PDB file of N, CA, C and O in Angstrom:
ATOM      1  N   MET A   1     -90.249 -75.254 101.066  1.00  0.00           N
ATOM      2  CA  MET A   1     -89.324 -74.339 101.696  1.00  0.00           C
ATOM      3  C   MET A   1     -87.978 -74.471 100.954  1.00  0.00           C
ATOM      4  O   MET A   1     -87.490 -75.575 100.711  1.00  0.00           O
ATOM      5  N   PRO A   2     -87.387 -73.290 100.598  1.00  0.00           N
ATOM      6  CA  PRO A   2     -86.137 -73.348  99.844  1.00  0.00           C
ATOM      7  C   PRO A   2     -84.947 -73.658 100.782  1.00  0.00           C
ATOM      8  O   PRO A   2     -84.923 -73.324 101.966  1.00  0.00           O
ATOM      9  N   ALA A   3     -83.978 -74.318 100.153  1.00  0.00           N
ATOM     10  CA  ALA A   3     -82.828 -74.718 100.993  1.00  0.00           C
ATOM     11  C   ALA A   3     -82.048 -73.475 101.404  1.00  0.00           C
ATOM     12  O   ALA A   3     -81.998 -72.516 100.634  1.00  0.00           O
ATOM     13  N   ILE A   4     -81.460 -73.454 102.543  1.00  0.00           N
ATOM     14  CA  ILE A   4     -80.642 -72.311 103.039  1.00  0.00           C
ATOM     15  C   ILE A   4     -79.186 -72.710 102.836  1.00  0.00           C
ATOM     16  O   ILE A   4     -78.711 -73.746 103.300  1.00  0.00           O
ATOM     17  N   ASN A   5     -78.500 -71.812 102.104  1.00  0.00           N
ATOM     18  CA  ASN A   5     -77.052 -72.059 101.923  1.00  0.00           C
ATOM     19  C   ASN A   5     -76.286 -71.703 103.119  1.00  0.00           C
ATOM     20  O   ASN A   5     -76.182 -70.529 103.475  1.00  0.00           O
ATOM     21  N   ASN A   6     -75.717 -72.729 103.785  1.00  0.00           N
ATOM     22  CA  ASN A   6     -75.017 -72.580 105.037  1.00  0.00           C
ATOM     23  C   ASN A   6     -73.722 -71.733 104.862  1.00  0.00           C
ATOM     24  O   ASN A   6     -73.304 -71.074 105.813  1.00  0.00           O
ATOM     25  N   ALA A   7     -73.103 -71.741 103.704  1.00  0.00           N
ATOM     26  CA  ALA A   7     -71.921 -70.936 103.537  1.00  0.00           C
ATOM     27  C   ALA A   7     -72.193 -69.490 103.568  1.00  0.00           C
ATOM     28  O   ALA A   7     -71.425 -68.708 104.128  1.00  0.00           O
ATOM     29  N   ILE A   8     -73.294 -69.114 102.963  1.00  0.00           N
ATOM     30  CA  ILE A   8     -73.642 -67.695 102.944  1.00  0.00           C
ATOM     31  C   ILE A   8     -74.030 -67.198 104.420  1.00  0.00           C
ATOM     32  O   ILE A   8     -73.706 -66.086 104.835  1.00  0.00           O
ATOM     33  N   VAL A   9     -74.705 -68.068 105.117  1.00  0.00           N
ATOM     34  CA  VAL A   9     -75.133 -67.748 106.482  1.00  0.00           C
ATOM     35  C   VAL A   9     -73.845 -67.618 107.368  1.00  0.00           C
ATOM     36  O   VAL A   9     -73.716 -66.685 108.160  1.00  0.00           O
ATOM     37  N   ALA A  10     -72.964 -68.528 107.210  1.00  0.00           N
ATOM     38  CA  ALA A  10     -71.663 -68.517 107.995  1.00  0.00           C
ATOM     39  C   ALA A  10     -70.845 -67.249 107.680  1.00  0.00           C
ATOM     40  O   ALA A  10     -70.315 -66.605 108.586  1.00  0.00           O
ATOM     41  N   ARG A  11     -70.744 -66.882 106.312  1.00  0.00           N
ATOM     42  CA  ARG A  11     -69.992 -65.701 105.947  1.00  0.00           C
ATOM     43  C   ARG A  11     -70.586 -64.407 106.519  1.00  0.00           C
ATOM     44  O   ARG A  11     -69.879 -63.515 106.985  1.00  0.00           O
ATOM     45  N   ASP A  12     -71.923 -64.355 106.457  1.00  0.00           N
ATOM     46  CA  ASP A  12     -72.576 -63.160 107.009  1.00  0.00           C
ATOM     47  C   ASP A  12     -72.399 -63.093 108.538  1.00  0.00           C
ATOM     48  O   ASP A  12     -72.202 -62.006 109.082  1.00  0.00           O
ATOM     49  N   THR A  13     -72.460 -64.131 109.172  1.00  0.00           N
ATOM     50  CA  THR A  13     -72.247 -64.199 110.654  1.00  0.00           C
ATOM     51  C   THR A  13     -70.841 -63.722 110.959  1.00  0.00           C
ATOM     52  O   THR A  13     -70.651 -62.843 111.801  1.00  0.00           O
ATOM     53  N   ILE A  14     -69.870 -64.281 110.296  1.00  0.00           N
ATOM     54  CA  ILE A  14     -68.475 -63.975 110.574  1.00  0.00           C
ATOM     55  C   ILE A  14     -68.233 -62.502 110.285  1.00  0.00           C
ATOM     56  O   ILE A  14     -67.553 -61.832 111.062  1.00  0.00           O
ATOM     57  N   SER A  15     -68.759 -61.994 109.216  1.00  0.00           N
ATOM     58  CA  SER A  15     -68.585 -60.540 108.855  1.00  0.00           C
ATOM     59  C   SER A  15     -69.216 -59.599 109.907  1.00  0.00           C
ATOM     60  O   SER A  15     -68.750 -58.481 110.131  1.00  0.00           O
ATOM     61  N   ARG A  16     -70.213 -60.064 110.493  1.00  0.00           N
ATOM     62  CA  ARG A  16     -70.809 -59.217 111.582  1.00  0.00           C
ATOM     63  C   ARG A  16     -70.024 -59.252 112.817  1.00  0.00           C
ATOM     64  O   ARG A  16     -69.921 -58.240 113.511  1.00  0.00           O
ATOM     65  N   ILE A  17     -69.425 -60.438 113.150  1.00  0.00           N
ATOM     66  CA  ILE A  17     -68.644 -60.585 114.387  1.00  0.00           C
ATOM     67  C   ILE A  17     -67.339 -59.911 114.274  1.00  0.00           C
ATOM     68  O   ILE A  17     -66.939 -59.199 115.195  1.00  0.00           O
ATOM     69  N   VAL A  18     -66.621 -60.099 113.156  1.00  0.00           N
ATOM     70  CA  VAL A  18     -65.304 -59.552 112.921  1.00  0.00           C
ATOM     71  C   VAL A  18     -65.343 -58.614 111.777  1.00  0.00           C
ATOM     72  O   VAL A  18     -65.125 -59.047 110.645  1.00  0.00           O
ATOM     73  N   PRO A  19     -65.616 -57.311 111.990  1.00  0.00           N
ATOM     74  CA  PRO A  19     -65.604 -56.420 110.897  1.00  0.00           C
ATOM     75  C   PRO A  19     -64.208 -56.202 110.326  1.00  0.00           C
ATOM     76  O   PRO A  19     -63.252 -56.057 111.088  1.00  0.00           O
ATOM     77  N   ARG A  20     -64.068 -56.176 108.999  1.00  0.00           N
ATOM     78  CA  ARG A  20     -62.716 -56.007 108.410  1.00  0.00           C
ATOM     79  C   ARG A  20     -62.416 -54.536 108.327  1.00  0.00           C
ATOM     80  O   ARG A  20     -63.287 -53.694 108.110  1.00  0.00           O
ATOM     81  N   GLU A  21     -61.104 -54.258 108.516  1.00  0.00           N
ATOM     82  CA  GLU A  21     -60.674 -52.907 108.482  1.00  0.00           C
ATOM     83  C   GLU A  21     -59.804 -52.762 107.259  1.00  0.00           C
ATOM     84  O   GLU A  21     -59.154 -53.718 106.837  1.00  0.00           O
ATOM     85  N   ASN A  22     -59.784 -51.564 106.679  1.00  0.00           N
ATOM     86  CA  ASN A  22     -58.959 -51.361 105.499  1.00  0.00           C
ATOM     87  C   ASN A  22     -57.631 -50.834 105.944  1.00  0.00           C
ATOM     88  O   ASN A  22     -57.467 -49.635 106.171  1.00  0.00           O
ATOM     89  N   TRP A  23     -56.673 -51.738 106.070  1.00  0.00           N
ATOM     90  CA  TRP A  23     -55.279 -51.434 106.570  1.00  0.00           C
ATOM     91  C   TRP A  23     -54.569 -50.519 105.678  1.00  0.00           C
ATOM     92  O   TRP A  23     -53.877 -49.615 106.145  1.00  0.00           O
ATOM     93  N   ALA A  24     -54.709 -50.714 104.341  1.00  0.00           N
ATOM     94  CA  ALA A  24     -53.993 -49.857 103.391  1.00  0.00           C
ATOM     95  C   ALA A  24     -54.512 -48.430 103.432  1.00  0.00           C
ATOM     96  O   ALA A  24     -53.740 -47.496 103.212  1.00  0.00           O
ATOM     97  N   GLN A  25     -55.762 -48.237 103.700  1.00  0.00           N
ATOM     98  CA  GLN A  25     -56.241 -46.866 103.815  1.00  0.00           C
ATOM     99  C   GLN A  25     -55.799 -46.212 105.126  1.00  0.00           C
ATOM    100  O   GLN A  25     -55.554 -45.006 105.164  1.00  0.00           O
ATOM    101  N   GLN A  26     -55.701 -46.976 106.168  1.00  0.00           N
ATOM    102  CA  GLN A  26     -55.330 -46.430 107.409  1.00  0.00           C
ATOM    103  C   GLN A  26     -53.786 -46.116 107.449  1.00  0.00           C
ATOM    104  O   GLN A  26     -53.356 -45.151 108.082  1.00  0.00           O
ATOM    105  N   GLU A  27     -53.027 -46.917 106.790  1.00  0.00           N
ATOM    106  CA  GLU A  27     -51.570 -46.774 106.771  1.00  0.00           C
ATOM    107  C   GLU A  27     -51.097 -46.420 105.379  1.00  0.00           C
ATOM    108  O   GLU A  27     -50.290 -47.143 104.794  1.00  0.00           O
ATOM    109  N   ALA A  28     -51.584 -45.323 104.845  1.00  0.00           N
ATOM    110  CA  ALA A  28     -51.185 -44.991 103.481  1.00  0.00           C
ATOM    111  C   ALA A  28     -49.704 -44.724 103.346  1.00  0.00           C
ATOM    112  O   ALA A  28     -49.130 -45.067 102.313  1.00  0.00           O
ATOM    113  N   GLY A  29     -49.052 -44.133 104.332  1.00  0.00           N
ATOM    114  CA  GLY A  29     -47.598 -43.847 104.293  1.00  0.00           C
ATOM    115  C   GLY A  29     -46.762 -45.079 104.084  1.00  0.00           C
ATOM    116  O   GLY A  29     -45.780 -45.049 103.343  1.00  0.00           O
ATOM    117  N   VAL A  30     -47.141 -46.174 104.735  1.00  0.00           N
ATOM    118  CA  VAL A  30     -46.415 -47.437 104.604  1.00  0.00           C
ATOM    119  C   VAL A  30     -46.575 -47.990 103.152  1.00  0.00           C
ATOM    120  O   VAL A  30     -45.628 -48.520 102.570  1.00  0.00           O
ATOM    121  N   VAL A  31     -47.731 -47.856 102.626  1.00  0.00           N
ATOM    122  CA  VAL A  31     -47.988 -48.284 101.243  1.00  0.00           C
ATOM    123  C   VAL A  31     -47.094 -47.501 100.265  1.00  0.00           C
ATOM    124  O   VAL A  31     -46.449 -48.077  99.389  1.00  0.00           O
ATOM    125  N   VAL A  32     -47.079 -46.222 100.436  1.00  0.00           N
ATOM    126  CA  VAL A  32     -46.273 -45.318  99.591  1.00  0.00           C
ATOM    127  C   VAL A  32     -44.712 -45.733  99.711  1.00  0.00           C
ATOM    128  O   VAL A  32     -43.993 -45.779  98.713  1.00  0.00           O
ATOM    129  N   VAL A  33     -44.285 -46.008 100.908  1.00  0.00           N
ATOM    130  CA  VAL A  33     -42.884 -46.401 101.073  1.00  0.00           C
ATOM    131  C   VAL A  33     -42.630 -47.776 100.373  1.00  0.00           C
ATOM    132  O   VAL A  33     -41.586 -47.963  99.747  1.00  0.00           O
ATOM    133  N   PHE A  34     -43.569 -48.709 100.482  1.00  0.00           N
ATOM    134  CA  PHE A  34     -43.438 -49.947  99.732  1.00  0.00           C
ATOM    135  C   PHE A  34     -43.334 -49.755  98.239  1.00  0.00           C
ATOM    136  O   PHE A  34     -42.519 -50.390  97.568  1.00  0.00           O
ATOM    137  N   CYS A  35     -44.194 -48.847  97.712  1.00  0.00           N
ATOM    138  CA  CYS A  35     -44.156 -48.589  96.294  1.00  0.00           C
ATOM    139  C   CYS A  35     -42.834 -47.922  95.908  1.00  0.00           C
ATOM    140  O   CYS A  35     -42.267 -48.271  94.873  1.00  0.00           O
ATOM    141  N   ILE A  36     -42.332 -46.990  96.691  1.00  0.00           N
ATOM    142  CA  ILE A  36     -41.016 -46.323  96.331  1.00  0.00           C
ATOM    143  C   ILE A  36     -39.912 -47.310  96.354  1.00  0.00           C
ATOM    144  O   ILE A  36     -39.084 -47.313  95.443  1.00  0.00           O
ATOM    145  N   VAL A  37     -39.845 -48.185  97.383  1.00  0.00           N
ATOM    146  CA  VAL A  37     -38.800 -49.219  97.488  1.00  0.00           C
ATOM    147  C   VAL A  37     -38.906 -50.141  96.301  1.00  0.00           C
ATOM    148  O   VAL A  37     -37.876 -50.548  95.765  1.00  0.00           O
ATOM    149  N   PHE A  38     -40.110 -50.497  95.857  1.00  0.00           N
ATOM    150  CA  PHE A  38     -40.241 -51.356  94.713  1.00  0.00           C
ATOM    151  C   PHE A  38     -39.714 -50.724  93.406  1.00  0.00           C
ATOM    152  O   PHE A  38     -39.028 -51.378  92.620  1.00  0.00           O
ATOM    153  N   VAL A  39     -40.046 -49.458  93.198  1.00  0.00           N
ATOM    154  CA  VAL A  39     -39.654 -48.730  92.041  1.00  0.00           C
ATOM    155  C   VAL A  39     -38.132 -48.612  91.981  1.00  0.00           C
ATOM    156  O   VAL A  39     -37.507 -48.830  90.944  1.00  0.00           O
ATOM    157  N   VAL A  40     -37.556 -48.254  93.147  1.00  0.00           N
ATOM    158  CA  VAL A  40     -36.083 -48.153  93.202  1.00  0.00           C
ATOM    159  C   VAL A  40     -35.392 -49.477  92.970  1.00  0.00           C
ATOM    160  O   VAL A  40     -34.386 -49.533  92.262  1.00  0.00           O
ATOM    161  N   GLY A  41     -35.924 -50.572  93.568  1.00  0.00           N
ATOM    162  CA  GLY A  41     -35.386 -51.875  93.313  1.00  0.00           C
ATOM    163  C   GLY A  41     -35.464 -52.319  91.895  1.00  0.00           C
ATOM    164  O   GLY A  41     -34.510 -52.892  91.368  1.00  0.00           O
ATOM    165  N   VAL A  42     -36.596 -52.066  91.250  1.00  0.00           N
ATOM    166  CA  VAL A  42     -36.706 -52.454  89.766  1.00  0.00           C
ATOM    167  C   VAL A  42     -35.707 -51.609  89.006  1.00  0.00           C
ATOM    168  O   VAL A  42     -35.060 -52.134  88.100  1.00  0.00           O
ATOM    169  N   GLY A  43     -35.537 -50.314  89.321  1.00  0.00           N
ATOM    170  CA  GLY A  43     -34.600 -49.438  88.636  1.00  0.00           C
ATOM    171  C   GLY A  43     -33.150 -49.967  88.797  1.00  0.00           C
ATOM    172  O   GLY A  43     -32.389 -49.998  87.829  1.00  0.00           O
ATOM    173  N   LEU A  44     -32.800 -50.360  89.965  1.00  0.00           N
ATOM    174  CA  LEU A  44     -31.422 -50.852  90.207  1.00  0.00           C
ATOM    175  C   LEU A  44     -31.169 -52.188  89.517  1.00  0.00           C
ATOM    176  O   LEU A  44     -30.061 -52.442  89.045  1.00  0.00           O
ATOM    177  N   ILE A  45     -32.201 -53.052  89.456  1.00  0.00           N
ATOM    178  CA  ILE A  45     -32.057 -54.367  88.718  1.00  0.00           C
ATOM    179  C   ILE A  45     -32.018 -54.070  87.238  1.00  0.00           C
ATOM    180  O   ILE A  45     -31.262 -54.739  86.534  1.00  0.00           O
ATOM    181  N   GLY A  46     -32.780 -53.111  86.698  1.00  0.00           N
ATOM    182  CA  GLY A  46     -32.678 -52.745  85.314  1.00  0.00           C
ATOM    183  C   GLY A  46     -31.292 -52.162  85.004  1.00  0.00           C
ATOM    184  O   GLY A  46     -30.714 -52.525  83.979  1.00  0.00           O
ATOM    185  N   LEU A  47     -30.746 -51.295  85.822  1.00  0.00           N
ATOM    186  CA  LEU A  47     -29.456 -50.775  85.606  1.00  0.00           C
ATOM    187  C   LEU A  47     -28.339 -51.836  85.629  1.00  0.00           C
ATOM    188  O   LEU A  47     -27.396 -51.798  84.838  1.00  0.00           O
ATOM    189  N   TRP A  48     -28.490 -52.784  86.574  1.00  0.00           N
ATOM    190  CA  TRP A  48     -27.512 -53.952  86.530  1.00  0.00           C
ATOM    191  C   TRP A  48     -27.621 -54.765  85.298  1.00  0.00           C
ATOM    192  O   TRP A  48     -26.593 -55.163  84.751  1.00  0.00           O
ATOM    193  N   ILE A  49     -28.828 -55.049  84.807  1.00  0.00           N
ATOM    194  CA  ILE A  49     -28.968 -55.809  83.608  1.00  0.00           C
ATOM    195  C   ILE A  49     -28.438 -55.052  82.415  1.00  0.00           C
ATOM    196  O   ILE A  49     -27.810 -55.656  81.545  1.00  0.00           O
ATOM    197  N   SER A  50     -28.662 -53.762  82.337  1.00  0.00           N
ATOM    198  CA  SER A  50     -28.200 -52.906  81.244  1.00  0.00           C
ATOM    199  C   SER A  50     -26.629 -52.953  81.249  1.00  0.00           C
ATOM    200  O   SER A  50     -26.027 -53.150  80.194  1.00  0.00           O
ATOM    201  N   LYS A  51     -26.027 -52.788  82.333  1.00  0.00           N
ATOM    202  CA  LYS A  51     -24.508 -52.877  82.409  1.00  0.00           C
ATOM    203  C   LYS A  51     -24.052 -54.241  81.956  1.00  0.00           C
ATOM    204  O   LYS A  51     -23.105 -54.328  81.174  1.00  0.00           O
ATOM    205  N   TRP A  52     -24.650 -55.262  82.386  1.00  0.00           N
ATOM    206  CA  TRP A  52     -24.283 -56.612  82.099  1.00  0.00           C
ATOM    207  C   TRP A  52     -24.358 -56.849  80.608  1.00  0.00           C
ATOM    208  O   TRP A  52     -23.463 -57.459  80.024  1.00  0.00           O
ATOM    209  N   LEU A  53     -25.440 -56.362  79.980  1.00  0.00           N
ATOM    210  CA  LEU A  53     -25.595 -56.522  78.508  1.00  0.00           C
ATOM    211  C   LEU A  53     -24.572 -55.682  77.793  1.00  0.00           C
ATOM    212  O   LEU A  53     -24.060 -56.121  76.764  1.00  0.00           O
ATOM    213  N   ALA A  54     -24.246 -54.520  78.265  1.00  0.00           N
ATOM    214  CA  ALA A  54     -23.257 -53.693  77.593  1.00  0.00           C
ATOM    215  C   ALA A  54     -21.872 -54.389  77.602  1.00  0.00           C
ATOM    216  O   ALA A  54     -21.165 -54.383  76.594  1.00  0.00           O
ATOM    217  N   LYS A  55     -21.505 -54.974  78.732  1.00  0.00           N
ATOM    218  CA  LYS A  55     -20.277 -55.743  78.856  1.00  0.00           C
ATOM    219  C   LYS A  55     -20.286 -56.895  77.917  1.00  0.00           C
ATOM    220  O   LYS A  55     -19.271 -57.156  77.272  1.00  0.00           O
ATOM    221  N   ARG A  56     -21.342 -57.582  77.805  1.00  0.00           N
ATOM    222  CA  ARG A  56     -21.407 -58.700  76.999  1.00  0.00           C
ATOM    223  C   ARG A  56     -21.279 -58.324  75.549  1.00  0.00           C
ATOM    224  O   ARG A  56     -20.605 -59.028  74.798  1.00  0.00           O
ATOM    225  N   ARG A  57     -21.929 -57.189  75.101  1.00  0.00           N
ATOM    226  CA  ARG A  57     -21.767 -56.736  73.736  1.00  0.00           C
ATOM    227  C   ARG A  57     -20.332 -56.320  73.443  1.00  0.00           C
ATOM    228  O   ARG A  57     -19.789 -56.630  72.383  1.00  0.00           O
ATOM    229  N   ALA A  58     -19.741 -55.633  74.367  1.00  0.00           N
ATOM    230  CA  ALA A  58     -18.390 -55.174  74.204  1.00  0.00           C
ATOM    231  C   ALA A  58     -17.409 -56.311  74.056  1.00  0.00           C
ATOM    232  O   ALA A  58     -16.519 -56.242  73.209  1.00  0.00           O
ATOM    233  N   SER A  59     -17.544 -57.372  74.864  1.00  0.00           N
ATOM    234  CA  SER A  59     -16.716 -58.519  74.817  1.00  0.00           C
ATOM    235  C   SER A  59     -16.865 -59.289  73.480  1.00  0.00           C
ATOM    236  O   SER A  59     -15.906 -59.827  72.926  1.00  0.00           O
ATOM    237  N   LYS A  60     -18.127 -59.307  73.001  1.00  0.00           N
ATOM    238  CA  LYS A  60     -18.336 -60.014  71.655  1.00  0.00           C
ATOM    239  C   LYS A  60     -17.771 -59.187  70.580  1.00  0.00           C
ATOM    240  O   LYS A  60     -17.237 -59.748  69.623  1.00  0.00           O
ATOM    241  N   ALA A  61     -17.841 -57.836  70.652  1.00  0.00           N
ATOM    242  CA  ALA A  61     -17.289 -56.997  69.578  1.00  0.00           C
ATOM    243  C   ALA A  61     -15.732 -57.050  69.559  1.00  0.00           C
ATOM    244  O   ALA A  61     -15.114 -56.855  68.512  1.00  0.00           O
ATOM    245  N   ALA A  62     -15.104 -57.322  70.757  1.00  0.00           N
ATOM    246  CA  ALA A  62     -13.673 -57.363  70.820  1.00  0.00           C
ATOM    247  C   ALA A  62     -13.071 -58.656  70.233  1.00  0.00           C
ATOM    248  O   ALA A  62     -11.887 -58.706  69.899  1.00  0.00           O
ATOM    249  N   LEU A  63     -13.905 -59.690  70.117  1.00  0.00           N
ATOM    250  CA  LEU A  63     -13.436 -60.949  69.579  1.00  0.00           C
ATOM    251  C   LEU A  63     -13.090 -60.835  68.130  1.00  0.00           C
ATOM    252  O   LEU A  63     -13.819 -60.223  67.349  1.00  0.00           O
ATOM    253  N   PRO A  64     -11.955 -61.433  67.758  1.00  0.00           N
ATOM    254  CA  PRO A  64     -11.683 -61.378  66.248  1.00  0.00           C
ATOM    255  C   PRO A  64     -12.559 -62.301  65.503  1.00  0.00           C
ATOM    256  O   PRO A  64     -12.883 -63.395  65.964  1.00  0.00           O
ATOM    257  N   ALA A  65     -12.965 -61.837  64.285  1.00  0.00           N
ATOM    258  CA  ALA A  65     -14.012 -62.616  63.566  1.00  0.00           C
ATOM    259  C   ALA A  65     -13.322 -63.645  62.646  1.00  0.00           C
ATOM    260  O   ALA A  65     -13.998 -64.404  61.951  1.00  0.00           O
TER     261      ALA A  65
END
């Protein structure tokens, strides 16, 4: 008689008792808002880094050689 893998049996039992729901599919609007906030945040951080680098280049160019 082959050995029964208890991990597979437990996983199958749990999946039958507690069916998983696809939260992202049910709440698509929330996911879209998270994506928009992420894109805006990355854009603002990129703008801040760009301004910081421009100031740094300007201050290096103003130094006498």
